[in-house]
N, C-alpha and C positions, 0 to 999 in steps of 0.2 A: 618425868620419865627421860631417861637418856636415849638420844638416838643416835644411830651410826652416822658419824659425820663423813668420814672417808675411809676407803679401802685401799691399801697398798698390796700390789701384787707383783712379786718377783718373777721375771720370764727369762727363758734362755737367750732369745734374741728379740731385742726391743723393736727392731724395724719389722721383722716378721709378725711379731705380736700386734703392732700397730695396724698391719694389714688386715688381721683377723679381728682384732676387737673394734676398731672404728666402725665398719658397717653395722656390727651388731649394736654397739651402744648408741650410735646415732638412730637406728631403726626403733630404739627402746626410748628415745627422746632425749639422749644426753648430746651435749654440744662439746667440741673440741675445746680444752682450757689451755693449760700451760704445756708448751712443747720446749723440753730442755734436753741436753745430751744424755742425761742419766734418768729422765722420766718424762711421761707423758701423761696428761690428766684429761678426764672428760667429767663435765658437770651436769647436774640435773637441776637446773635453776639454783635454789637454795637449798636442795636436798643433797643426798649422798654424792660425794666425788669419788671416782674411780681413778686409781693411778696405777700405771704400770711402770716398773723399774727393771733394768737390765740387771742380771746377777753381779755380785762382786767379782773382781778379778781373781780372787782366791777362793771362790765358792765352787763346789762340785757341780760341774755341768751335766747334770742329769736330770731328767723330767720328775717331778712330783709323782708318787704312786698312790693312786687312790687307795683308801683304806688304811694308810699308814697314819703315823701321828702328824698332825697339822691340818691343812686345808682338807675340806670334805667336799662341798660345792656351794655355790652361790645361786640362789633361786630368784628370778625376776618374775613377778607377778603381772599379768597381762589381762586385758579385758575380755577376751574371748578364745575360744578354742581356734577360730580362724586366726587370730593373731598369734597364738603359739605356733600354727603351722607356718605362718609368714615369717615370724623371726628365725624359726628353726631352719627354713630355706635360706634365708640370708646368711646364717652362720655356716651352713654347708657349702654355700657358694663361697665365703670367704676363707674356706680351707679347714674349718673345724670338723673333728671326726665324730660321727654319730655314735653316741654310747647307747641311747634308746631313742627310737622313733617315737613321734607324738602318738600318744594313746591315753585311755583312761586307766588310772591306778586305783583298782578297787580296794587294795590294802590300805589306802588312806581313806577313800569314800567313793560313792558311786558318781560324783561330780568332778573329781580331781583328774584334769586332763594335763599332760606335761610331756616334754622332751628333754633329753640331756644330750649335751656335746662337750667335747674336750679339745684342748688346743695341744700343740706339740710340748708345751712345758708341763702337760699334765693338770692344767687348770680346767676344772669341770664347772659348767654352768647349766642350770635348768631354766627353762621357759614354762611357766605354769599358769593354769586358770582353774581357780576353785570358788565357784560362785556359792553364796550362801544357800543353804537348803531350800529356803523359800523361794529362791529367785529361778529355780528349774522347772 
Protein backbone atom coordinates (compact mmCIF):
# COMPACT_ATOMS: atom_id res chain seq x y z
CA UNK A 1 0.00 0.00 0.00
CA UNK A 2 1.33 3.44 -0.91
CA UNK A 3 1.56 5.92 1.95
CA UNK A 4 1.69 9.69 1.72
CA UNK A 5 5.37 10.62 1.83
CA UNK A 6 5.12 14.40 1.88
CA UNK A 7 2.66 17.20 1.41
CA UNK A 8 3.67 20.51 -0.16
CA UNK A 9 1.48 23.53 0.56
CA UNK A 10 1.80 26.91 -1.15
CA UNK A 11 1.16 29.89 1.12
CA UNK A 12 0.80 33.63 0.58
CA UNK A 13 3.53 34.64 3.06
CA UNK A 14 6.05 32.00 4.10
CA UNK A 15 7.23 33.79 7.26
CA UNK A 16 3.68 34.36 8.46
CA UNK A 17 2.87 30.73 7.67
CA UNK A 18 5.93 29.59 9.64
CA UNK A 19 4.58 31.41 12.71
CA UNK A 20 1.23 29.67 12.28
CA UNK A 21 2.34 26.17 11.23
CA UNK A 22 5.31 25.71 13.58
CA UNK A 23 3.42 25.69 16.92
CA UNK A 24 0.70 23.43 15.52
CA UNK A 25 3.00 20.94 13.84
CA UNK A 26 5.35 20.70 16.83
CA UNK A 27 2.32 20.14 19.10
CA UNK A 28 1.40 17.25 16.78
CA UNK A 29 4.88 15.71 17.15
CA UNK A 30 6.59 17.09 14.05
CA UNK A 31 10.13 18.50 14.15
CA UNK A 32 11.48 21.37 12.11
CA UNK A 33 13.35 19.93 9.14
CA UNK A 34 14.88 21.93 6.32
CA UNK A 35 14.68 25.71 6.26
CA UNK A 36 15.37 27.30 2.88
CA UNK A 37 14.39 30.67 1.41
CA UNK A 38 11.71 29.04 -0.74
CA UNK A 39 10.46 26.36 1.63
CA UNK A 40 10.28 25.09 5.21
CA UNK A 41 9.65 21.48 6.19
CA UNK A 42 8.57 19.60 9.30
CA UNK A 43 9.18 15.88 9.75
CA UNK A 44 7.36 13.28 11.80
CA UNK A 45 10.08 10.70 12.21
CA UNK A 46 10.08 8.54 9.11
CA UNK A 47 6.42 9.41 8.46
CA UNK A 48 4.88 12.16 6.37
CA UNK A 49 6.79 15.38 5.86
CA UNK A 50 4.90 18.67 5.54
CA UNK A 51 6.48 21.45 3.50
CA UNK A 52 5.30 25.02 3.03
CA UNK A 53 6.39 27.04 0.00
CA UNK A 54 5.90 30.70 -0.77
CA UNK A 55 3.79 31.27 -3.88
CA UNK A 56 5.55 31.89 -7.19
CA UNK A 57 6.28 35.49 -8.18
CA UNK A 58 3.81 35.19 -11.07
CA UNK A 59 1.06 33.53 -9.00
CA UNK A 60 -2.19 35.24 -8.15
CA UNK A 61 -1.78 36.37 -4.54
CA UNK A 62 -5.23 35.34 -3.35
CA UNK A 63 -6.11 32.83 -0.65
CA UNK A 64 -7.56 29.47 -1.57
CA UNK A 65 -11.33 29.39 -1.23
CA UNK A 66 -12.74 26.37 0.52
CA UNK A 67 -15.07 24.36 -1.72
CA UNK A 68 -13.35 25.27 -4.99
CA UNK A 69 -11.24 22.86 -7.02
CA UNK A 70 -8.11 21.77 -5.18
CA UNK A 71 -7.37 21.65 -1.50
CA UNK A 72 -10.27 20.68 0.79
CA UNK A 73 -8.64 20.11 4.18
CA UNK A 74 -6.07 17.99 5.97
CA UNK A 75 -7.19 16.04 9.04
CA UNK A 76 -4.82 15.15 11.87
CA UNK A 77 -5.98 12.23 14.04
CA UNK A 78 -5.10 12.70 17.71
CA UNK A 79 -5.47 10.43 20.72
CA UNK A 80 -8.31 12.06 22.66
CA UNK A 81 -10.93 14.79 22.76
CA UNK A 82 -8.69 16.66 25.18
CA UNK A 83 -5.91 16.54 22.60
CA UNK A 84 -8.28 18.00 19.96
CA UNK A 85 -9.05 20.84 22.38
CA UNK A 86 -5.36 21.37 23.21
CA UNK A 87 -4.12 21.52 19.62
CA UNK A 88 -7.11 23.63 18.57
CA UNK A 89 -6.17 26.14 21.30
CA UNK A 90 -2.54 26.19 20.12
CA UNK A 91 -3.69 26.87 16.55
CA UNK A 92 -5.94 29.74 17.63
CA UNK A 93 -3.08 31.21 19.72
CA UNK A 94 -0.87 31.02 16.61
CA UNK A 95 -3.40 33.06 14.60
CA UNK A 96 -5.45 30.40 12.81
CA UNK A 97 -9.09 31.38 12.29
CA UNK A 98 -11.71 29.14 13.85
CA UNK A 99 -13.94 27.54 11.22
CA UNK A 100 -15.66 25.13 13.61
CA UNK A 101 -15.15 24.86 17.37
CA UNK A 102 -14.37 21.43 18.84
CA UNK A 103 -17.53 19.32 19.02
CA UNK A 104 -19.09 15.93 18.22
CA UNK A 105 -19.98 15.48 14.53
CA UNK A 106 -22.90 13.06 14.64
CA UNK A 107 -23.22 13.18 10.84
CA UNK A 108 -20.09 10.98 10.84
CA UNK A 109 -20.82 9.03 14.05
CA UNK A 110 -21.49 9.69 17.73
CA UNK A 111 -17.77 9.36 18.60
CA UNK A 112 -16.31 11.74 15.98
CA UNK A 113 -14.96 14.80 17.84
CA UNK A 114 -13.23 17.46 15.77
CA UNK A 115 -12.42 21.11 15.17
CA UNK A 116 -11.46 23.01 12.02
CA UNK A 117 -9.18 26.03 11.59
CA UNK A 118 -7.95 27.98 8.58
CA UNK A 119 -4.95 30.23 7.93
CA UNK A 120 -4.71 33.43 5.90
CA UNK A 121 -3.85 31.44 2.75
CA UNK A 122 -7.12 29.51 2.99
CA UNK A 123 -5.40 26.33 4.19
CA UNK A 124 -7.88 24.42 6.34
CA UNK A 125 -6.88 21.76 8.83
CA UNK A 126 -8.90 19.55 11.12
CA UNK A 127 -7.97 18.02 14.44
CA UNK A 128 -10.04 14.91 15.07
CA UNK A 129 -10.51 11.99 17.44
CA UNK A 130 -12.61 9.04 16.28
CA UNK A 131 -12.15 6.08 18.62
CA UNK A 132 -13.35 2.62 17.55
CA UNK A 133 -16.93 1.84 18.52
CA UNK A 134 -15.87 -0.67 21.21
CA UNK A 135 -13.46 1.84 22.82
CA UNK A 136 -16.21 4.17 24.08
